[in-house]
C-alpha positions as CSV (number, residue, x, y, z in Angstrom):
1,M,90.3,-23.8,-97.6
2,S,88.0,-21.1,-96.4
3,T,88.1,-19.9,-92.8
4,N,85.2,-18.7,-90.6
5,T,85.5,-15.1,-89.6
6,T,83.7,-13.4,-86.7
7,S,81.7,-10.3,-87.3
8,S,83.1,-7.2,-85.7
9,T,79.6,-6.1,-84.9
10,P,79.1,-5.9,-81.1
11,P,76.5,-8.2,-79.6
12,P,73.0,-6.7,-79.1
13,T,72.3,-5.5,-75.6
14,P,69.4,-7.1,-73.8
15,P,66.3,-5.1,-73.4
16,P,65.5,-3.6,-70.0
17,A,63.5,-5.8,-67.6
18,G,59.8,-5.7,-68.0
19,T,60.0,-5.0,-71.8
20,A,59.9,-7.3,-74.8
21,A,62.8,-7.8,-77.1
22,P,62.3,-6.5,-80.7
23,A,61.4,-9.2,-83.2
24,P,64.3,-10.0,-85.7
25,S,63.8,-9.4,-89.3
26,S,64.1,-11.9,-92.0
27,C,67.7,-11.0,-92.7
28,G,68.6,-11.1,-89.0
29,S,69.1,-7.4,-88.5
30,V,67.5,-5.4,-85.7
31,P,65.0,-2.8,-87.0
32,E,65.7,0.8,-86.2
33,P,63.4,2.6,-83.8
34,P,60.9,5.0,-85.3
35,A,62.1,8.5,-85.9
36,E,59.4,10.1,-83.8
37,S,60.7,8.3,-80.7
38,T,63.8,10.4,-80.9
39,T,62.0,13.7,-80.7
40,G,60.3,13.0,-77.4
41,S,58.7,10.3,-75.2
42,R,55.1,9.5,-75.8
43,P,52.7,8.9,-72.9
44,A,52.0,5.2,-72.2
45,R,48.8,3.9,-73.6
46,L,46.7,1.7,-71.3
47,I,43.8,-0.7,-71.7
48,H,41.7,-1.4,-68.6
49,N,38.1,-1.9,-67.6
50,E,36.2,-2.9,-64.4
51,A,37.2,-6.5,-64.5
52,T,40.9,-6.3,-65.5
53,T,43.9,-4.5,-64.4
54,E,45.8,-1.9,-66.5
55,I,47.8,-3.5,-69.3
56,P,50.4,-1.5,-71.2
57,V,49.7,-1.3,-74.9
58,H,53.4,-2.0,-75.8
59,L,53.1,-5.5,-74.4
60,L,50.4,-6.2,-77.0
61,F,51.9,-4.3,-79.9
62,R,55.6,-4.3,-79.6
63,D,56.4,-1.1,-81.4
64,D,58.2,0.9,-78.6
65,P,61.6,-0.4,-77.6
66,A,61.8,1.6,-74.4
67,P,58.3,2.5,-73.1
68,A,57.9,4.6,-69.9
69,P,57.5,2.4,-66.8
70,V,53.9,2.3,-65.7
71,P,53.0,1.4,-62.1
72,L,50.6,-1.5,-62.0
73,R,47.8,-1.9,-59.4
74,P,47.0,-5.2,-57.7
75,A,45.4,-7.8,-59.9
76,V,42.5,-8.3,-57.4
77,V,39.5,-6.1,-58.2
78,A,38.3,-4.6,-54.9
79,R,34.6,-4.5,-54.1
80,R,32.7,-1.3,-54.6
81,Q,32.8,0.7,-51.3
82,G,29.5,1.6,-49.8
83,P,28.5,4.9,-48.2
84,G,30.5,5.7,-45.2
85,E,33.4,3.3,-46.1
86,R,35.4,5.8,-48.1
87,P,38.3,7.5,-46.2
88,G,37.2,10.8,-44.7
89,E,33.5,10.2,-45.2
90,R,31.2,10.0,-42.2
91,P,28.8,7.1,-42.0
92,P,25.2,8.0,-42.7
93,A,23.2,8.8,-39.6
94,R,20.5,6.2,-38.8
95,R,17.0,7.5,-38.7
96,R,15.4,7.1,-35.4
97,V,12.1,5.5,-35.8
98,A,9.7,6.8,-33.2
99,A,7.8,4.1,-31.4
100,R,4.1,4.2,-32.1
101,P,2.1,5.2,-29.1
102,R,-0.5,2.8,-27.9
103,P,-4.1,3.8,-28.9
104,V,-5.8,5.5,-26.0
105,P,-9.4,4.4,-25.5
106,S,-11.9,7.2,-26.0
107,V,-15.6,7.6,-25.6
108,D,-18.1,10.1,-26.9
109,P,-16.5,13.6,-26.4
110,E,-20.0,15.0,-25.7
111,L,-20.5,12.5,-22.9
112,T,-19.1,14.7,-20.0
113,E,-20.6,15.0,-16.6
114,R,-22.7,18.1,-16.1
115,P,-25.2,19.1,-13.3
116,A,-28.8,18.3,-13.8
117,R,-31.7,20.7,-13.1
118,V,-33.6,19.8,-10.0
119,L,-35.9,21.6,-7.6
120,P,-36.0,21.7,-3.9
121,G,-38.0,19.0,-2.2
122,A,-40.5,21.6,-0.8
123,A,-41.7,22.3,-4.3
124,G,-42.5,18.6,-4.9
125,V,-44.3,18.4,-1.5
126,A,-46.3,21.5,-2.3
127,A,-47.3,20.2,-5.7
128,G,-48.3,16.8,-4.2
129,L,-50.5,18.4,-1.5
130,S,-52.1,20.7,-4.1
131,G,-53.0,17.7,-6.2
132,A,-54.5,15.9,-3.2
133,A,-56.5,19.0,-2.2
134,G,-57.8,19.3,-5.8
135,C,-59.0,15.7,-5.7
136,V,-60.9,16.4,-2.4
137,A,-62.4,19.6,-3.8
138,T,-63.6,17.8,-7.0
139,T,-65.2,15.1,-4.9
140,W,-67.1,17.7,-2.8
141,W,-68.0,19.5,-6.1
142,A,-69.5,16.3,-7.4
143,G,-71.4,15.7,-4.2
144,L,-69.7,12.4,-3.4
145,V,-68.5,13.4,0.1
146,P,-70.5,11.7,2.9
147,P,-72.3,14.0,5.3
148,L,-70.4,12.8,8.3
149,T,-67.0,13.4,6.5
150,A,-68.1,16.8,5.4
151,Q,-69.1,17.8,8.9
152,A,-65.8,16.5,10.2
153,L,-63.8,18.5,7.6
154,G,-66.0,21.5,8.1
155,L,-67.3,21.6,4.6
156,P,-70.6,23.2,3.8
157,V,-73.4,20.8,2.7
158,H,-73.6,20.7,-1.1
159,A,-76.1,18.7,-3.2
160,G,-73.5,18.2,-5.9
161,A,-73.7,18.3,-9.6
162,G,-72.7,14.6,-10.2
163,L,-69.9,13.2,-12.2
164,G,-69.7,15.0,-15.5
165,P,-67.0,15.8,-18.0
166,A,-65.9,18.8,-16.0
167,Q,-65.5,16.7,-12.8
168,W,-63.5,14.0,-14.6
169,A,-61.2,16.6,-16.1
170,A,-60.7,18.2,-12.6
171,Y,-59.9,14.7,-11.2
172,A,-57.3,14.1,-14.0
173,A,-55.6,17.4,-13.5
174,A,-55.5,17.1,-9.7
175,G,-54.3,13.5,-9.8
176,A,-51.6,14.3,-12.3
177,L,-50.4,17.2,-10.2
178,G,-50.3,15.0,-7.1
179,M,-48.5,12.2,-8.9
180,F,-45.8,14.5,-10.3
181,G,-45.4,16.2,-7.0
182,F,-44.9,13.1,-4.8
183,G,-43.5,10.9,-7.6
184,G,-40.5,13.3,-8.2
185,L,-39.3,13.4,-4.6
186,A,-35.8,12.0,-4.2
187,R,-33.3,11.8,-1.4
188,G,-29.7,12.6,-2.1
189,R,-27.0,11.0,0.1
190,T,-23.4,11.9,0.7
191,G,-21.2,9.8,-1.6
192,R,-24.0,8.9,-4.0
193,A,-25.0,10.5,-7.3
194,W,-27.9,10.2,-9.7
195,V,-27.2,9.9,-13.4
196,L,-30.4,11.0,-15.2
197,G,-31.5,10.1,-18.7
198,L,-34.5,10.8,-20.9
199,F,-35.3,8.4,-23.7
200,G,-31.7,7.2,-23.9
201,R,-30.2,10.7,-23.8
202,Y,-28.0,11.9,-20.9
203,R,-29.6,14.8,-19.1
204,G,-27.2,15.4,-16.2
205,T,-25.9,14.2,-12.9
206,V,-27.2,15.1,-9.4
207,R,-24.7,15.2,-6.6
208,R,-26.9,17.2,-4.2
209,T,-27.8,15.9,-0.8
210,G,-31.1,16.1,1.1
211,L,-34.7,16.1,-0.2
212,M,-35.1,17.3,-3.8
213,W,-37.5,17.0,-6.6
214,V,-36.5,15.4,-9.9
215,N,-38.6,15.0,-13.0
216,P,-40.3,11.6,-12.6
217,L,-40.1,11.0,-16.3
218,L,-36.3,10.8,-16.1
219,L,-34.5,7.4,-15.7
220,R,-32.3,7.5,-12.6
221,R,-29.1,5.4,-12.1
222,R,-27.4,5.5,-8.7
223,V,-23.6,5.7,-8.8
224,D,-21.3,5.4,-5.8
225,V,-18.7,8.2,-6.0
226,R,-16.9,7.4,-2.7
227,L,-13.3,6.3,-2.4
228,R,-13.3,2.5,-2.8
229,H,-10.8,-0.4,-2.3
230,W,-11.0,-3.3,-4.6
231,R,-9.1,-6.5,-3.9
232,S,-8.6,-8.6,-7.0
233,E,-8.6,-12.4,-7.3
234,P,-5.3,-14.1,-8.0
235,M,-4.3,-13.0,-11.5
236,P,-1.5,-14.4,-13.8
237,A,1.7,-12.5,-13.7
238,A,5.5,-13.1,-14.2
239,D,8.8,-12.0,-12.6
240,G,11.8,-10.6,-14.4
241,N,12.9,-14.1,-15.5
242,G,9.6,-15.0,-16.9
243,V,8.6,-17.4,-14.1
244,A,4.8,-17.7,-13.8
245,L,3.3,-16.1,-10.7
246,R,-0.1,-15.4,-9.2
247,A,-0.6,-11.9,-7.9
248,V,-3.4,-10.4,-5.8
249,T,-3.6,-6.6,-6.1
250,L,-5.3,-3.9,-4.0
251,V,-6.7,-1.0,-6.1
252,V,-7.7,2.3,-4.6
253,W,-10.0,4.1,-6.9
254,R,-13.2,6.2,-7.3
255,V,-15.6,7.4,-10.0
256,R,-14.6,10.8,-11.2
257,D,-16.9,11.3,-14.2
258,T,-20.2,9.6,-13.6
259,A,-21.4,10.1,-17.1
260,K,-18.5,8.3,-18.7
261,A,-18.3,5.6,-16.1
262,T,-22.0,4.7,-16.3
263,L,-22.8,5.3,-20.0
264,G,-19.3,5.1,-21.6
265,V,-18.7,1.4,-20.7
266,E,-21.1,-1.4,-19.9
267,D,-19.6,-2.0,-16.4
268,H,-16.9,0.3,-15.1
269,E,-15.9,-2.3,-12.4
270,T,-15.4,-5.0,-15.0
271,Y,-13.4,-2.5,-17.1
272,L,-11.1,-1.7,-14.2
273,R,-10.5,-5.4,-13.5
274,E,-9.5,-6.0,-17.2
275,C,-7.1,-3.0,-17.0
276,V,-5.4,-4.4,-13.9
277,E,-5.0,-7.8,-15.6
278,A,-3.5,-6.3,-18.7
279,A,-1.0,-4.2,-16.7
280,L,0.1,-7.3,-14.8
281,A,0.9,-9.0,-18.1
282,R,3.3,-6.1,-19.0
283,V,5.0,-5.4,-15.7
284,P,7.3,-7.9,-14.0
285,V,6.4,-8.5,-10.4
286,E,8.8,-9.9,-7.8
287,P,7.6,-12.2,-4.9
288,L,7.1,-10.2,-1.7
289,G,10.0,-10.3,0.7
290,T,12.8,-10.6,-1.9
291,V,13.6,-7.0,-3.0
292,R,11.6,-4.2,-1.5
293,S,12.6,-1.6,-4.0
294,A,11.5,-3.8,-6.9
295,A,8.1,-4.2,-5.3
296,D,7.8,-0.4,-5.0
297,V,8.8,0.1,-8.7
298,A,6.3,-2.5,-9.8
299,G,3.5,-0.8,-7.8
300,D,4.3,2.6,-9.3
301,T,4.4,1.2,-12.8
302,L,1.1,-0.6,-12.3
303,T,-0.5,2.5,-10.9
304,R,0.6,4.6,-13.9
305,L,-0.5,2.1,-16.5
306,V,-3.9,1.4,-14.9
307,A,-4.6,5.1,-14.3
308,A,-3.8,5.9,-17.9
309,D,-6.2,3.2,-19.2
310,A,-9.0,4.0,-16.8
311,A,-9.0,7.8,-17.1
312,P,-10.8,8.0,-20.4
313,V,-13.8,6.2,-18.9
314,G,-14.1,8.5,-15.9
315,L,-12.3,6.4,-13.3
316,E,-9.6,7.8,-11.1
317,V,-7.0,5.3,-9.8
318,F,-4.8,6.3,-6.9
319,S,-2.7,3.2,-6.3
320,V,-2.3,-0.4,-7.5
321,R,-0.3,-2.5,-5.1
322,P,0.5,-6.2,-5.1
323,V,-0.5,-7.5,-1.7
324,R,0.2,-11.2,-2.3
325,V,2.5,-12.7,-4.9
326,E,3.1,-16.5,-5.1
327,Y,4.4,-18.9,-7.6
328,A,2.0,-20.6,-10.0
329,P,1.1,-24.2,-9.0
330,E,3.0,-25.7,-11.9
331,V,6.3,-24.1,-10.7
332,A,5.7,-23.7,-7.0
333,A,7.5,-26.9,-5.9
334,A,10.6,-26.3,-8.0
335,M,10.9,-22.6,-7.0
336,H,10.4,-23.6,-3.3
337,R,13.3,-26.0,-3.5
338,R,15.5,-23.5,-5.3
339,R,14.7,-20.8,-2.6
340,I,15.6,-23.2,0.2
341,A,18.9,-24.1,-1.5
342,A,19.7,-20.4,-1.8
343,L,18.9,-19.8,1.8
344,D,21.0,-22.8,2.8
345,A,24.0,-21.6,0.8
346,A,23.7,-18.1,2.2
347,Q,23.6,-19.5,5.7
348,R,26.6,-21.7,5.1
349,A,28.6,-18.7,3.7
350,S,27.6,-16.6,6.8
351,V,28.7,-19.4,9.2
352,L,32.0,-19.9,7.3
353,T,32.7,-16.2,7.4
354,S,32.0,-16.1,11.2
355,V,34.3,-19.1,11.8
356,V,37.2,-17.6,9.8
357,D,36.9,-14.3,11.7
358,S,36.9,-16.2,15.0
359,V,39.9,-18.3,14.1
360,E,41.8,-15.2,12.9
361,D,41.0,-13.3,16.0
362,T,42.1,-16.1,18.3
363,V,45.4,-16.8,16.6
364,T,46.2,-13.0,16.4
365,R,45.6,-12.6,20.2
366,L,47.7,-15.6,21.1
367,T,50.7,-14.4,19.0
368,M,50.4,-10.7,19.8
369,R,50.3,-11.3,23.6
370,G,53.3,-13.6,23.4
371,L,51.5,-16.6,24.9
372,V,52.8,-18.9,22.2
373,E,55.5,-18.8,19.5
374,L,54.4,-20.6,16.4
375,D,56.2,-21.4,13.2
376,D,54.3,-21.9,9.9
377,Y,53.6,-25.5,10.4
378,E,52.4,-25.0,14.0
379,R,50.2,-22.1,12.9
380,K,48.6,-24.2,10.2
381,V,47.9,-27.0,12.7
382,L,46.4,-24.5,15.2
383,V,44.2,-22.9,12.5
384,K,42.9,-26.3,11.4
385,D,42.1,-27.5,14.9
386,L,40.3,-24.2,15.8
387,T,38.3,-24.3,12.6
388,V,37.2,-27.8,13.3
389,A,36.3,-27.0,16.9
390,F,34.3,-23.8,16.0
391,C,32.4,-25.5,13.1
392,A,31.5,-28.5,15.3
393,G,30.3,-26.1,18.1
394,R,28.2,-24.1,15.7
395,G,26.7,-27.3,14.2
396,D,25.7,-28.6,17.7
397,T,24.2,-25.2,18.5
398,G,22.2,-25.1,15.3
399,A,20.9,-28.6,15.8
């Protein structure tokens, strides 16, 4: 009978954690490690890309019994960091985009007020009298003056040569001189100016006063250059919350450049009205009587905007002030009820504060002077009774 014998070979030691056991051979023996592993440890070979983690090569090809431990990173692939997200890196500075300025209205740069050439009124009067005297002399030369008229004027009796070409030419010259002399006379007044033009071209502005002579061929346009007040009609506006309003503004202005104001726009008063309406659409206006400082700020802002828009056309704006602000008809009833409710709440709060102060003063005086000694319960009862009494008294007084 044969007996089973145990091998004296010691059992194989298990491989370290994290490594794969060597594959047994066909005869059941463990293969020896390669000779080159005894000379020195080789660096761990890794396979990795953008979508996977690092995988040790010895897990795929089990040829190393004891590879060097390799630290593994998390299996989740982090997203790619943008600029400014990396540690120690400053975020990129944002570019400040400058706001585009509003286009400023402009007119012809050559259209600027300049003084026109005029003559004193005496020159026009002298030319007109000379023309009239020439006509009388030509009539006497032609012999057309009646004898009685000649005797009255002290003219010598002359038979006359009749009306010929020379007489007609003299008549034309004397008549033209008289017409130019008297036709060019103009009267300049304080606060008025004349804008002169010849065949559609600007020839200058006359701001002189008194009698003067202006070329009668020039077209004259009278312009008022005095300080003027213009009260607008109710214009649409809005408050800070966007509630529709109707505002009446008072504008103090005058014409600074007569050429631009008269020839640069069709009607400078209509242009000013449109500027005020456009400014009211951009600036919130509060109803008068609510906040005084807000009304002043709105007036200053309106003045600045309207002055900037009206300056290119020769208008000088000194102030734009809302003189009457009321709610639009569609929201007037609702806002009136809201305002009354706010006033009622403020009145109630004021009355309550006054009552509480009166009750506190009364209780303090009674206890400080030693008139009564009250515990907590009695103090509460006394405060309640005094509060009811004071509120009832104030209610009767208000009614």
